[in-house]
C-alpha positions as CSV (number, residue, x, y, z in Angstrom):
1,X,80.9,67.9,78.3
2,X,78.1,65.4,79.5
3,X,74.8,66.5,79.8
4,X,74.4,65.9,83.7
5,X,70.9,65.6,84.6
6,X,69.2,67.8,87.7
7,X,67.5,66.4,90.2
8,X,64.1,68.3,90.3
9,X,63.1,71.3,93.1
10,X,61.7,69.5,96.5
11,X,58.5,71.3,96.1
12,X,57.7,69.2,92.8
13,X,59.1,65.7,94.4
14,X,56.6,67.0,97.7
15,X,53.6,67.8,95.0
16,X,53.9,64.4,93.6
17,X,53.6,62.9,96.8
18,X,50.8,64.0,98.1
19,X,49.4,63.1,94.3
20,X,50.0,59.8,94.9
21,X,49.0,59.7,98.7
22,X,45.9,61.5,97.7
23,X,45.2,59.0,95.2
24,X,45.6,55.7,97.2
25,X,43.6,57.3,100.0
26,X,40.7,57.4,97.4
27,X,41.1,53.9,95.9
28,X,41.3,53.0,99.7
29,X,38.0,54.7,101.0
30,X,35.9,53.2,97.9
31,X,34.8,50.1,100.2
32,X,33.6,52.6,103.0
33,X,32.1,54.7,100.4
34,X,30.1,52.4,98.7
35,X,28.9,51.7,102.0
36,X,27.2,55.4,103.0
37,X,27.3,57.0,99.7
38,X,27.4,54.8,96.9
39,X,26.7,58.2,94.2
40,X,30.4,59.0,95.5
41,X,31.9,55.9,94.0
42,X,32.4,57.2,90.5
43,X,34.2,60.4,91.0
44,X,36.3,58.9,93.7
45,X,37.8,56.4,91.7
46,X,37.9,58.7,88.5
47,X,39.9,61.4,91.1
48,X,42.4,58.3,92.3
49,X,43.1,57.0,88.6
50,X,43.8,60.5,87.8
51,X,46.3,60.9,90.2
52,X,47.4,57.8,89.6
53,X,48.4,58.4,86.4
54,X,50.1,61.7,87.2
55,X,52.1,59.9,89.7
56,X,53.6,57.3,88.1
57,X,54.0,59.1,84.8
58,X,56.2,61.1,87.1
59,X,58.0,58.1,88.9
60,X,58.4,56.7,85.5
61,X,60.3,59.9,84.3
62,X,62.4,59.7,87.1
63,X,63.2,56.4,86.6
64,X,64.3,56.4,83.1
65,X,66.2,59.7,83.6
66,X,68.3,57.7,86.0
67,X,68.5,54.0,83.9
68,X,69.6,56.7,80.7
69,X,72.5,58.6,83.0
70,X,73.8,55.1,83.7
71,X,73.4,53.2,80.3
72,X,74.6,56.4,78.1
73,X,77.7,56.7,79.9
74,X,78.6,53.3,80.9
75,X,78.4,54.4,84.6
76,X,77.9,50.5,85.6
77,X,80.9,49.0,83.8
78,X,83.2,52.1,84.8
79,X,82.2,51.3,88.4
80,X,82.3,47.5,87.7
81,X,85.8,47.2,85.6
82,X,89.1,49.5,85.5
83,X,88.3,51.9,83.4
84,X,88.6,55.5,84.3
85,X,86.0,57.4,86.0
86,X,86.2,61.2,85.2
87,X,84.4,64.0,86.9
88,X,81.7,63.9,84.3
89,X,81.1,60.3,85.3
90,X,81.4,61.4,89.2
91,X,78.9,64.0,88.6
92,X,76.4,61.5,87.2
93,X,76.8,58.8,89.6
94,X,76.3,62.2,92.1
95,X,73.1,63.1,90.3
96,X,71.6,59.4,90.6
97,X,72.8,58.8,94.5
98,X,71.1,62.3,95.0
99,X,67.9,61.5,92.7
100,X,67.6,58.3,94.8
101,X,68.0,59.7,98.3
102,X,65.8,63.1,97.4
103,X,63.2,60.4,96.2
104,X,60.5,60.1,98.7
105,X,58.5,56.8,97.5
106,X,59.7,54.8,100.5
107,X,57.6,57.4,102.1
108,X,54.4,56.5,99.8
109,X,55.3,53.0,100.2
110,X,54.7,52.7,103.3
111,X,51.6,55.0,103.5
112,X,50.1,52.9,101.2
113,X,51.0,49.8,103.3
114,X,49.7,50.9,106.2
115,X,46.1,52.7,104.7
116,X,45.5,49.2,103.3
117,X,46.1,47.4,106.1
118,X,43.5,49.9,108.0
119,X,41.1,50.3,104.6
120,X,40.8,46.0,105.2
121,X,40.2,46.2,108.8
122,X,37.6,49.3,108.5
123,X,35.8,46.7,105.6
124,X,35.7,43.7,107.7
125,X,34.4,45.5,110.3
126,X,31.6,47.3,108.6
127,X,30.8,43.5,107.1
128,X,30.2,42.2,110.4
129,X,27.9,45.2,111.5
130,X,26.2,44.3,108.2
131,X,27.0,47.7,105.7
């Protein structure tokens, strides 16, 4: 029987979502912090970088886990060809699809997109007001 990976528990998914979001906030705040409290720049930058190290290591692990399940079991070839799809293959396909559905990466991307636009807007306003 094939070793079928498991998706991580919801609390882990949300923990890393929060880590990613807080890191994104830290980076977007840097220009504002520089205007009002330059001494905080380095601690906030380190917070953002360390948070991203954990977040992207986690995302890399999840991505590799999916790819390994697909490649090691030739799932793509089986779906595209006429090879038999076994119960283990179905379980692996279910794992990959479930992992994608449970992922909150789309929320992270949306949050970073909106926050980036806001950060640029605030920085432009601060620059126009002489900060």
